VORO-784648 format. One record per residue: x, y, z of N, C-alpha, C in turn; residue number from 1; residue in one letter; chain. Coordinates in pm, whole numbers. Last residue first. Layout:
<pts>
<pt <X Y Z> <X Y Z> <X Y Z> NUM a A>
...
</pts>
This chain:
<pts>
<pt <12748 7111 12209> <12841 7084 12321> <12810 7181 12443> 99 e A>
<pt <12594 7101 12000> <12552 7015 12103> <12656 7032 12201> 98 d A>
<pt <12687 7309 11877> <12577 7354 11932> <12549 7253 12049> 97 i A>
<pt <12932 7203 11765> <12937 7324 11842> <12797 7351 11934> 96 e A>
<pt <12801 7009 11611> <12895 6997 11718> <12915 7065 11803> 95 d A>
<pt <12695 7188 11432> <12609 7100 11482> <12678 7053 11624> 94 e A>
<pt <12912 7299 11277> <12830 7379 11347> <12747 7290 11426> 93 v A>
<pt <13033 7052 11197> <13091 7114 11284> <13044 7222 11358> 92 e A>
<pt <12816 6985 10984> <12848 6873 11125> <12925 6982 11221> 91 e A>
<pt <12842 7193 10821> <12722 7169 10903> <12752 7081 10994> 90 i A>
<pt <13121 7120 10724> <13087 7269 10783> <12959 7260 10889> 89 y A>
<pt <13092 6907 10611> <13159 6890 10699> <13135 7030 10808> 88 q A>
<pt <12906 6996 10394> <12850 6887 10506> <12938 6887 10626> 87 a A>
<pt <13059 7127 10235> <12940 7215 10273> <12895 7116 10430> 86 v A>
<pt <13275 6992 10154> <13325 7068 10234> <13193 7149 10330> 85 k A>
<pt <13108 6793 10007> <13170 6758 10136> <13221 6857 10206> 84 d A>
<pt <13052 6966 9793> <12939 6919 9874> <12984 6864 10010> 83 f A>
<pt <13301 6992 9684> <13205 7101 9714> <13108 7053 9830> 82 e A>
<pt <13360 6766 9611> <13442 6824 9677> <13381 6953 9773> 81 a A>
<pt <13157 6658 9414> <13165 6610 9532> <13236 6672 9647> 80 d A>
<pt <12969 6884 9246> <13083 6863 9285> <13098 6797 9415> 79 d A>
<pt <12670 6943 9230> <12725 6831 9165> <12879 6795 9184> 78 e A>
<pt <12425 7076 9399> <12598 7061 9419> <12634 6940 9351> 77 i A>
<pt <12151 7187 9269> <12217 7067 9297> <12358 7106 9321> 76 q A>
<pt <12037 7519 9321> <12101 7438 9231> <12160 7314 9308> 75 e A>
<pt <11739 7732 9357> <11812 7643 9403> <11892 7549 9315> 74 f A>
<pt <11710 8061 9317> <11694 7976 9279> <11817 7875 9341> 73 s A>
<pt <11582 8413 9365> <11685 8323 9424> <11655 8197 9367> 72 y A>
<pt <11553 8745 9263> <11509 8605 9294> <11636 8508 9330> 71 e A>
<pt <11687 8990 9230> <11595 8990 9344> <11554 8834 9342> 70 e A>
<pt <11926 8903 9051> <11858 9000 9073> <11808 9000 9220> 69 g A>
<pt <11988 8585 9121> <11953 8626 9000> <11854 8764 9011> 68 d A>
<pt <12156 8366 9331> <12080 8466 9346> <12079 8533 9183> 67 k A>
<pt <12140 8058 9444> <12171 8115 9329> <12108 8237 9324> 66 k A>
<pt <12219 7815 9698> <12143 7912 9635> <12203 8022 9524> 65 l A>
<pt <12232 7463 9660> <12332 7600 9674> <12197 7687 9603> 64 r A>
<pt <12103 7234 9924> <12110 7274 9772> <12194 7403 9774> 63 m A>
<pt <12085 6964 10091> <12160 7041 10085> <12153 7112 9920> 62 v A>
<pt <11800 6820 10270> <11866 6810 10167> <11952 6947 10176> 61 l A>
<pt <11746 6561 10533> <11744 6702 10494> <11853 6748 10361> 60 v A>
<pt <11492 6332 10530> <11641 6357 10507> <11634 6499 10426> 59 e A>
<pt <11280 6184 10544> <11297 6274 10641> <11423 6333 10618> 58 d A>
<pt <11080 6113 10263> <11182 6100 10352> <11200 6194 10459> 57 d A>
<pt <10866 6193 10119> <10847 6081 10190> <10975 6063 10302> 56 c A>
<pt <10979 6353 9938> <10911 6404 10063> <10867 6322 10137> 55 c A>
<pt <11057 6223 9720> <11142 6274 9828> <11092 6332 9911> 54 g A>
<pt <10955 6057 9542> <10903 6195 9521> <11006 6279 9639> 53 c A>
<pt <10903 5782 9481> <11058 5843 9474> <11054 5995 9477> 52 e A>
<pt <10754 5504 9589> <10708 5644 9583> <10866 5701 9591> 51 c A>
<pt <10684 5258 9612> <10784 5289 9495> <10780 5424 9479> 50 e A>
<pt <10486 5219 9803> <10591 5152 9819> <10699 5175 9709> 49 d A>
<pt <10297 5549 9773> <10317 5403 9796> <10444 5378 9816> 48 d A>
<pt <10135 5838 9870> <10254 5780 9868> <10247 5605 9850> 47 h A>
<pt <9955 6084 9707> <9938 5951 9770> <10084 5885 9751> 46 k A>
<pt <9919 6444 9782> <9993 6326 9747> <9977 6191 9809> 45 h A>
<pt <9755 6606 9957> <9680 6540 9808> <9791 6426 9749> 44 e A>
<pt <9917 6729 10126> <9860 6637 10167> <9762 6548 10066> 43 e A>
<pt <10286 6653 10071> <10160 6766 10036> <10063 6663 10058> 42 d A>
<pt <10531 6711 10276> <10455 6610 10210> <10356 6694 10194> 41 s A>
<pt <10837 6837 10245> <10727 6852 10292> <10634 6797 10215> 40 k A>
<pt <11215 6848 10292> <11103 6786 10226> <10954 6774 10280> 39 p A>
<pt <11424 7079 10403> <11333 6941 10451> <11223 6925 10363> 38 l A>
<pt <11708 7212 10342> <11596 7205 10309> <11532 7048 10343> 37 l A>
<pt <11960 7459 10402> <11914 7324 10416> <11761 7318 10426> 36 l A>
<pt <12129 7611 10113> <11997 7614 10225> <11980 7491 10248> 35 a A>
<pt <12423 7850 10099> <12362 7710 10086> <12235 7673 10169> 34 y A>
<pt <12619 8046 9926> <12498 8060 10010> <12454 7906 10003> 33 e A>
<pt <12986 8160 9927> <12848 8089 9866> <12749 8041 9990> 32 k A>
<pt <13217 8171 10070> <13139 8310 10021> <13009 8277 9906> 31 d A>
<pt <13288 7938 10197> <13349 8000 10070> <13276 8083 10028> 30 d A>
<pt <12953 7909 10333> <13080 7857 10298> <13165 7900 10146> 29 v A>
<pt <12681 7988 10488> <12797 8047 10409> <12891 7976 10411> 28 t A>
<pt <12335 7855 10543> <12505 7875 10568> <12568 7922 10449> 27 v A>
<pt <12028 7880 10606> <12102 7890 10518> <12205 7924 10570> 26 v A>
<pt <11787 7624 10736> <11879 7722 10782> <11938 7771 10611> 25 d A>
<pt <11495 7521 10663> <11569 7495 10797> <11671 7602 10824> 24 l A>
<pt <11245 7543 10478> <11383 7619 10494> <11437 7596 10613> 23 l A>
<pt <11072 7286 10375> <11106 7362 10472> <11217 7451 10497> 22 e A>
<pt <10920 7245 10051> <11030 7235 10126> <11008 7331 10229> 21 f A>
<pt <10727 7121 9785> <10759 7209 9912> <10868 7133 9989> 20 k A>
<pt <10693 7075 9420> <10758 7003 9558> <10783 7141 9668> 19 v A>
<pt <10528 7026 9133> <10538 7097 9254> <10636 7020 9372> 18 k A>
<pt <10733 6904 8848> <10614 6857 8964> <10639 6957 9078> 17 n A>
<pt <10902 6910 8661> <10807 6974 8627> <10715 6979 8758> 16 g A>
<pt <11106 6695 8677> <10965 6660 8604> <10868 6794 8568> 15 q A>
<pt <11280 6834 8836> <11308 6812 8721> <11213 6763 8638> 14 e A>
<pt <11023 7034 9058> <11168 6952 9036> <11178 6932 8900> 13 d A>
<pt <10962 7363 9157> <10938 7257 9072> <11079 7186 9073> 12 l A>
<pt <10897 7501 9497> <10944 7512 9360> <10928 7379 9274> 11 t A>
<pt <10817 7661 9781> <10738 7577 9675> <10828 7595 9555> 10 e A>
<pt <10865 7659 10102> <10915 7691 10003> <10855 7605 9896> 9 i A>
<pt <10819 7820 10446> <10786 7703 10353> <10824 7749 10203> 8 l A>
<pt <10921 7821 10734> <10924 7877 10621> <10897 7767 10514> 7 q A>
<pt <10713 7836 11047> <10763 7752 10916> <10795 7838 10810> 6 e A>
<pt <10804 8039 11320> <10717 7967 11202> <10809 7927 11094> 5 k A>
<pt <10923 7964 11652> <10946 8003 11504> <10850 7929 11411> 4 e A>
<pt <10850 8044 11937> <10791 7982 11850> <10806 8045 11715> 3 n A>
<pt <11104 8058 12220> <11029 8128 12096> <10993 8044 12004> 2 t A>
<pt <11074 8023 12541> <11081 7968 12441> <11021 8015 12318> 1 m A>
</pts>
């Protein structure tokens, strides 16, 4: 069994707050790259019942990767059809792995 090291990414959310993610995988659909990200809780972060930080969830986020020179950035997928296509691809790959 191999011991893979977590790939942690730190970025800024829409409000300018630092957010950490674990990069789970990168998939390519229609020649575009998409990152599967798992929000990671910051030890300093205080959670409450109304917390909307996203790091309190165990939900995997799918973001489009945009390359600008040597730098990458993450973009939300605004188009429902594009998101559905990527989600369907991910489900198909997971089904193949489970078989």
